[in-house]
N, C-alpha and C positions, 0 to 999 in steps of 0.2 A: 095091571091096568096099563093101557096105552092110549094114545091120542094126544091132546094138548094138556099141558100143565094148567092148573086153575088156581095158582097162588097169586096173591096181590103183588103189585109191582115191587121189585127189589130196589134197594139203594143203588144208584148209578155207579158204575166204575169211575174211579177218580179221573181217568183220562178222557171221559166224555163231557162235553159242555152242554149243560141243560138248555142254554139259549139256542142251540143249534138243532134241537129236536123238531122234527116236522110231522104233521099229521096228514100230509098229502096222501091221497089214495091213488086210484088208477082211473084212467079215462074209460068211458063207456063206449066200447067199440065192438062191432061184430067180429067173430073169429076170422072172417075173410079179410076185413079191413085191417085188423091187427096184423095178420100175416103179411099182407102187401106192404104195410108201413115198415115192418121189420126188414123185409127184403130191400126196400128202397133206402132205408137208413144205412144198411150194410153196404150197398152199392156205393153210397156216398163216402164210405170209409175206404174205398179203393179196392175192394175185393171183386172177384168175378161173379157172374150170376150163379154159377154152380156153387161157389163158396157161400154166397149170400143165402141161398136156399138151404144149404146144409146147416148153417148156424141158426137160421130161422127155425128149422125143424127141431133142433135142440131147445130153442126158446119156447116153442109151442108146448113141448113136454114140461118144461120148468114152470110155465105160467098157466097151465090148463087152458091153452089156446087163447091166452090174453085175459083170462078171468081173475087170476090170482097174482097180483104184483102190487107194489106200492112205490111211489116216489121214483118211477122210472127204473127201479131195480128189477130187472127181468130174470134174475137168476138166484134170488135169495142170498145175495152176496153179503156176508156179515162184515161189519166194520171192526177194525183192529187198531190197537194203539199206533199212533203216528199217521193215520189216515185223516186228512183234514175234511171239513165240510159237514153238511147236514146229515142227520141220521134219524132212524125211527126204531121203535121197539115192538115186539110181539111175543106172545107166549110161545115157549119152545115146544118141540115135539117130544112127548114123553115115551121113552122106549118101554117095552113090556117088562114089568118087574122093577122099574126104576123107582128109587126112593130119594126123598129130600129130608134131611134132618129137621124134626119139628113139625113135619106135615104128615097128616094121617097116622100119627103115632110112631112114625119112623124115628129111630135114634141115630142113624147114620145116613150119609148121602152116598148113593151109588147110582150113577146115571145110566149104567148098562149100555154105554156107547151112544146114548141119545143126547138131546139138548138139555141145558139147564132150564129152570122155570121161565126165565125171560131171556130173549136174544135181542141183539142190537145189530141193525142193518144199515148199509150205506144208502144214501139218497143221491140220485143223479139228476142233473138239470134237464136231461133229455134222453131219449132212446139213443141218439147219436153218441152222446158222451158215454153212456153205458157200453155200447158196442165197441167203441174205440178202445176203452180200457179192457174189456173182455178179450178182444183179439190180442192185445199186447201181452196179457198174462197167460192165457190158456192155449193160444196157438202162436207162440212167438216166432218171428221170422228167423230162419237159420242165420247164425252169426251174431244174433243180438243177445243170446244167453249162453251160459257155460254148459259144459258137457253133463253136469250133474243136475241141471235144472229139471224139475219134476215134469214139465210139459215140453221138453225139448223135442222128443220124438213125435209128439202130437203136432208141433209146429212144422217139423220136416214133412210129415205126411200131408198136412193141410196145404202147404204152399207148393209142394212139388208133385203130388200124386196126379195121375191121369184122371180126367173127369169120369171115365167109364167105371172106375173102381173107387170113386172118390170117398165113399163112406168109410174107407179104411182109416181115415183120420179119427173118426168117432171111436173105432175100436181102441186106438192108442189113447184117446181121452179116457175111456173106461179103464184101461189097463194102468193108467196113471193115478187112478183112484178118485177121479172127479165125481163119479156117481156113488162112491162109498165102497166099503170093503167087500160087501157081498157081490156087487156087480163087477168089481175088479177081479174077483175069483172066477166068476162065470158071467161074462158080458153078453152072451148070445141073445138072451131075451131082450135086453136093451137095444142091441144092434138091430134086431128084427123090427122092434117098434120104431126105431129111428128111421129105418128105410120106408116104413109106411107113412111117417110124418113128412119125409122128403117128398113123396109123391103128392101128399095133400098140399104142401107148401107150393109146389110147382103149379098145381091146378089152380089154387086160389090166386096166386100172383098173376098167372096168365089171364084168368077171368077178369080180375080187377082192371088190368091194363088194356084188355080188349073191350071193356065197357059192359061186361056181363056181371050179374050178381055173383060175388065170389063165395059160392056155397060149397065148393069142393066137388061138385058133381058135374062131370063133363058130358053134358047132354046136347041135344040138337042145337040150341041157341049158341052154346059155347063153340061147337064145331063150326057152325055157319060163320060166326064172327072170326074164328081162326082162319077159315078158308079165305074170307075177304082180306084179312090182314096179310096172308101169304101171297095172294095175287098182287096186292098193292106193293109188296116189297120184293117181288121177284123170287119168292121161295117156292119150293115144291108144295103144291096144293093137295093136302090130304086131311086137313082139319084136326091134326094131332099136335100135341105139345112137344115138338121136337126141340133139340138143343138149339137149332138155328132160330126157331121162333122165340125161345127164351132170350137168346142173345140179342135179337133184334128189338124185342120189347124193352130190354134193359138199356140198349143203346138209345132208343127213343126217350125213355124216361130221363136218362142222364142228360140228354140234349135239351129237354124241355123242363126238367125238374118238377115233374108232377102235373104239368098241364095236360089237358085232354089230348089223346092221340088224334 
């Protein structure tokens, strides 16, 4: 059997404070609005528009396009001993064939590589706090971590790769085991999906900042708004989401912090 465990709540680990448990859920946002907000929060963290879109694409995958997250935890980031702050709990993912002693007649516990019946997760004050800490751990800047750091190569690729081949950082993320052992062994499927999500994030962000419904479909209204924006900003007028368009949209947003263009 697989899916979610259905055991009653377990006794809390001794290192978790009951008084810091939160029941905060997630904000009701459209996928397009969620995408644009993630990109903007990442820009505020000091990354480039290309980097912001890349990380947002990974976040879309981890949250089901903004549908599945709680307490501003956009990556299912579990809490561990020594991490201060609020937390929340949820039933764990049950691996096929997993057993828990005393449940369904099982006499031994064998998680088969899956989660225990209950998992405990970090709560963050905002998307901005989550992304700042995510960037620090999973794409550390070169020189800030040792040679043996699990994500050192991911950070090198993230901060130094040319934008034309930028998704190579995501390959390093997979090879570091971020997506689990199966993806680490064969990351090609995840990489292909990531590239599709990058294209979706680019489109939604551009639409949102151009004043078009960010539905991810680049139709006549999106193209017309883009052409207008290109003319006003001295860019080549072709109605397409070029790198120059994205950089100029990001520049406008950083200058106005979310005010209408």
